[in-house]
C-alpha positions in Angstrom: 0.0 0.0 0.0 2.9 2.3 0.7 4.0 2.1 -3.0 0.5 2.8 -4.1 0.2 5.8 -1.8 3.6 7.1 -3.0 2.3 7.2 -6.6 0.3 10.3 -5.6 2.9 11.6 -3.1 0.3 11.4 -0.3 1.1 11.1 3.4 -0.5 8.4 5.5 -2.7 11.1 7.0 -3.9 12.3 3.6 -4.7 8.8 2.3 -6.4 7.9 5.6 -8.6 11.0 5.2 -9.6 10.0 1.7 -10.5 6.5 3.1 -12.5 8.1 6.0 -10.4 6.3 8.6 -7.9 7.3 11.2 -4.2 7.6 10.4 -3.5 4.9 13.0 -6.0 2.5 11.3 -4.4 3.2 7.9 -0.9 2.7 9.2 -1.9 -0.7 10.5 -3.2 -1.6 7.1 -0.1 -0.4 5.4 2.1 -2.5 7.8 0.0 -5.6 7.2 -1.3 -5.7 10.8 -4.9 -5.4 9.6 -6.6 -7.3 6.8 -8.1 -5.2 4.1 -11.6 -6.3 3.1 -13.0 -6.3 -0.4 -15.1 -3.1 -0.1 -12.0 -1.3 1.3 -10.0 -2.6 -1.7 -12.7 -1.2 -4.1 -12.5 2.1 -2.3 -8.7 2.3 -2.6 -8.9 1.5 -6.3 -11.5 4.3 -6.8 -9.3 6.8 -4.9 -6.3 5.7 -7.0 -8.3 6.0 -10.2 -7.6 2.4 -11.3 -9.8 -0.6 -11.5 -9.7 -3.3 -8.8 -7.9 -5.8 -11.1 -5.1 -3.3 -11.7 -4.8 -2.8 -7.9 -4.7 -6.5 -7.1 -2.1 -7.2 -9.8 0.3 -4.5 -9.0 3.9 -5.5 -8.6 7.2 -3.6 -8.9 7.0 -3.5 -12.7 3.4 -2.3 -12.7 4.2 0.3 -10.0 6.9 1.7 -12.2 4.7 1.8 -15.3 1.8 3.3 -13.3 4.1 5.9 -11.9 5.5 6.7 -15.3 2.0 7.1 -16.8 0.9 9.2 -13.8 3.9 11.6 -14.3 3.1 12.0 -18.0 -0.4 13.1 -17.1 0.8 15.9 -14.8 
């Protein structure tokens, strides 16, 4: 999740606010201490402006490509 968040250069607090949760709750999700349910994954995908399948299949290569595409759109 940290890699996903870094694509938009958001802090944990900013991303937590977009999700409507506390920064502490978000940080626990990012560290893998809390399971992320399906509806939360859908919400994250919407916030990141990607479809759920893209979100679920992200790896280092896809993160790089997404970051490259995002920077071209700026």
